[in-house]
MDAnalysis code that builds the backbone (N, CA, C; Angstrom):
import MDAnalysis as mda
import numpy as np

u = mda.Universe.empty(198, n_residues=66, atom_resindex=np.repeat(np.arange(66), 3), trajectory=True)
u.add_TopologyAttr("name", ["N", "CA", "C"] * 66)
u.add_TopologyAttr("resid", np.arange(1, 67))
u.add_TopologyAttr("resname", ["MET", "THR", "LEU", "SER", "TYR", "ARG", "PRO", "MET", "PHE", "GLU", "PHE", "THR", "GLY", "GLY", "GLU", "ILE", "ALA", "GLY", "ASN", "ALA", "GLN", "ARG", "PHE", "ALA", "THR", "GLU", "ALA", "GLU", "ALA", "LEU", "SER", "SER", "ALA", "MET", "ALA", "ARG", "PHE", "GLN", "VAL", "TRP", "THR", "MET", "PRO", "VAL", "GLY", "TYR", "SER", "VAL", "GLU", "PRO", "SER", "ALA", "ASP", "PRO", "VAL", "ASN", "TYR", "LYS", "PHE", "THR", "ASP", "GLN", "ASP", "VAL", "SER", "ILE"])
u.atoms.positions = np.array([
    [-12.646, -37.505, 22.025],
    [-12.917, -38.479, 20.998],
    [-12.657, -37.875, 19.627],
    [-11.824, -38.532, 18.842],
    [-11.493, -38.041, 17.513],
    [-12.571, -38.444, 16.514],
    [-13.192, -37.456, 15.898],
    [-14.172, -37.699, 14.843],
    [-13.586, -37.467, 13.464],
    [-12.529, -36.655, 13.407],
    [-11.968, -36.275, 12.118],
    [-10.507, -35.852, 12.305],
    [-9.880, -35.502, 11.188],
    [-8.501, -35.011, 11.189],
    [-8.462, -33.727, 10.380],
    [-7.624, -32.788, 10.803],
    [-7.543, -31.515, 10.094],
    [-6.110, -31.196, 9.710],
    [-5.918, -30.668, 8.494],
    [-4.597, -30.263, 8.059],
    [-4.161, -29.014, 8.835],
    [-2.900, -28.973, 9.189],
    [-2.348, -27.823, 9.900],
    [-1.118, -27.341, 9.141],
    [-0.865, -26.038, 9.205],
    [0.262, -25.452, 8.493],
    [1.094, -24.604, 9.443],
    [2.402, -24.717, 9.305],
    [3.331, -23.929, 10.123],
    [3.866, -22.784, 9.275],
    [3.923, -21.603, 9.884],
    [4.409, -20.414, 9.199],
    [5.645, -19.875, 9.912],
    [6.402, -19.044, 9.226],
    [7.566, -18.421, 9.815],
    [7.175, -17.747, 11.120],
    [7.989, -17.903, 12.137],
    [7.689, -17.327, 13.440],
    [6.996, -18.317, 14.361],
    [6.751, -19.549, 13.867],
    [6.158, -20.578, 14.696],
    [4.641, -20.621, 14.730],
    [3.978, -19.735, 13.994],
    [2.507, -19.757, 13.969],
    [2.021, -21.039, 13.297],
    [1.041, -21.689, 13.891],
    [0.437, -22.886, 13.320],
    [-1.051, -22.620, 13.152],
    [-1.564, -22.885, 11.952],
    [-2.975, -22.606, 11.669],
    [-3.544, -23.681, 10.754],
    [-4.854, -23.834, 10.812],
    [-5.562, -24.763, 9.947],
    [-6.729, -24.044, 9.302],
    [-7.599, -24.828, 8.669],
    [-8.798, -24.250, 8.085],
    [-9.998, -25.073, 8.537],
    [-11.117, -24.913, 7.912],
    [-12.347, -25.581, 8.355],
    [-12.503, -27.000, 7.818],
    [-11.583, -27.446, 6.964],
    [-11.710, -28.795, 6.417],
    [-11.446, -29.850, 7.484],
    [-12.301, -30.893, 7.503],
    [-12.150, -32.025, 8.411],
    [-12.308, -33.299, 7.597],
    [-11.376, -34.224, 7.754],
    [-11.334, -35.447, 6.975],
    [-11.573, -36.666, 7.841],
    [-12.091, -37.728, 7.238],
    [-12.394, -38.954, 7.969],
    [-11.124, -39.690, 8.388],
    [-10.061, -39.562, 7.598],
    [-8.837, -40.287, 7.925],
    [-7.644, -39.348, 8.007],
    [-6.657, -39.773, 8.766],
    [-5.415, -39.007, 8.874],
    [-4.724, -38.942, 7.513],
    [-4.791, -40.026, 6.745],
    [-4.163, -40.065, 5.421],
    [-4.772, -39.032, 4.473],
    [-6.100, -38.885, 4.487],
    [-6.757, -37.873, 3.650],
    [-6.298, -36.473, 4.045],
    [-6.273, -36.201, 5.339],
    [-5.865, -34.878, 5.820],
    [-4.411, -34.595, 5.452],
    [-3.555, -35.600, 5.571],
    [-2.146, -35.425, 5.228],
    [-1.987, -35.193, 3.726],
    [-2.732, -35.907, 2.900],
    [-2.674, -35.699, 1.446],
    [-3.113, -34.295, 1.084],
    [-4.162, -33.820, 1.718],
    [-4.628, -32.453, 1.473],
    [-3.580, -31.433, 1.891],
    [-3.020, -31.629, 3.072],
    [-2.000, -30.697, 3.565],
    [-0.786, -30.674, 2.641],
    [-0.350, -31.845, 2.198],
    [0.808, -31.922, 1.313],
    [0.526, -31.229, -0.017],
    [-0.671, -31.435, -0.584],
    [-1.023, -30.803, -1.857],
    [-1.040, -29.286, -1.724],
    [-1.607, -28.780, -0.641],
    [-1.640, -27.325, -0.427],
    [-0.236, -26.772, -0.188],
    [0.548, -27.501, 0.598],
    [1.902, -27.057, 0.919],
    [2.744, -26.914, -0.353],
    [2.524, -27.784, -1.320],
    [3.310, -27.747, -2.550],
    [3.011, -26.537, -3.430],
    [1.836, -25.923, -3.261],
    [1.495, -24.778, -4.107],
    [1.484, -23.446, -3.360],
    [1.392, -23.484, -2.052],
    [1.428, -22.247, -1.275],
    [2.869, -21.799, -1.070],
    [3.082, -20.512, -0.865],
    [4.432, -20.004, -0.657],
    [4.698, -19.591, 0.786],
    [3.679, -19.375, 1.577],
    [3.861, -18.894, 2.953],
    [4.219, -19.978, 3.978],
    [3.608, -21.165, 3.948],
    [3.911, -22.151, 4.989],
    [5.343, -22.670, 4.892],
    [5.912, -23.022, 6.028],
    [7.244, -23.626, 6.081],
    [7.156, -25.091, 6.482],
    [5.943, -25.588, 6.777],
    [5.741, -26.979, 7.145],
    [4.264, -27.296, 7.247],
    [3.964, -28.584, 7.409],
    [2.562, -28.997, 7.556],
    [2.480, -30.245, 8.414],
    [1.304, -30.499, 8.974],
    [1.066, -31.676, 9.797],
    [-0.437, -31.930, 9.849],
    [-0.835, -32.886, 10.660],
    [-2.246, -33.228, 10.837],
    [-2.499, -33.374, 12.321],
    [-3.663, -32.945, 12.778],
    [-4.009, -33.170, 14.180],
    [-5.443, -33.683, 14.287],
    [-5.700, -34.516, 15.290],
    [-7.058, -35.010, 15.505],
    [-8.000, -33.863, 15.864],
    [-9.257, -34.039, 15.535],
    [-10.258, -33.019, 15.812],
    [-11.537, -33.677, 16.317],
    [-12.248, -32.995, 17.182],
    [-13.541, -33.470, 17.672],
    [-14.679, -33.030, 16.761],
    [-14.358, -32.285, 15.695],
    [-15.367, -31.812, 14.742],
    [-15.795, -32.936, 13.806],
    [-17.019, -32.883, 13.287],
    [-17.464, -33.900, 12.331],
    [-16.743, -33.742, 10.988],
    [-16.643, -34.826, 10.246],
    [-16.052, -34.814, 8.911],
    [-16.918, -33.953, 8.001],
    [-16.246, -33.089, 7.174],
    [-16.998, -32.253, 6.246],
    [-16.346, -32.188, 4.867],
    [-15.357, -33.025, 4.623],
    [-14.657, -32.975, 3.346],
    [-14.039, -34.333, 3.063],
    [-13.900, -34.685, 1.782],
    [-13.247, -35.922, 1.375],
    [-12.183, -35.578, 0.360],
    [-10.951, -36.032, 0.577],
    [-9.854, -35.772, -0.339],
    [-9.817, -36.852, -1.402],
    [-9.725, -36.445, -2.668],
    [-9.613, -37.387, -3.774],
    [-8.413, -37.011, -4.624],
    [-8.012, -37.892, -5.531],
    [-6.893, -37.617, -6.421],
    [-7.139, -36.363, -7.261],
    [-8.398, -36.021, -7.497],
    [-8.731, -34.830, -8.266],
    [-8.391, -33.549, -7.504],
    [-8.213, -33.646, -6.176],
    [-7.934, -32.475, -5.354],
    [-6.474, -32.070, -5.381],
    [-5.626, -32.781, -6.091],
    [-4.198, -32.506, -6.078],
    [-3.878, -31.124, -6.610],
    [-4.738, -30.529, -7.416],
    [-4.486, -29.203, -7.980],
    [-5.010, -28.080, -7.085],
    [-5.183, -28.343, -5.821],
    [-5.730, -27.344, -4.873],
    [-4.925, -26.067, -4.924],
])
């Protein structure tokens, strides 16, 4: 059962990793992932995956400077 969505990041060599953030909607998680991807230099891609963890974060327009 999906309770939340988590941002995931792809790194060179095929490694895929996320963090502890969990969002109520796939759109929030994707917005967070995209904002982080735009400022980080290590990831080569990003995505979102469902999670059974409870929601613990809310993405807002103010978070764009992550």
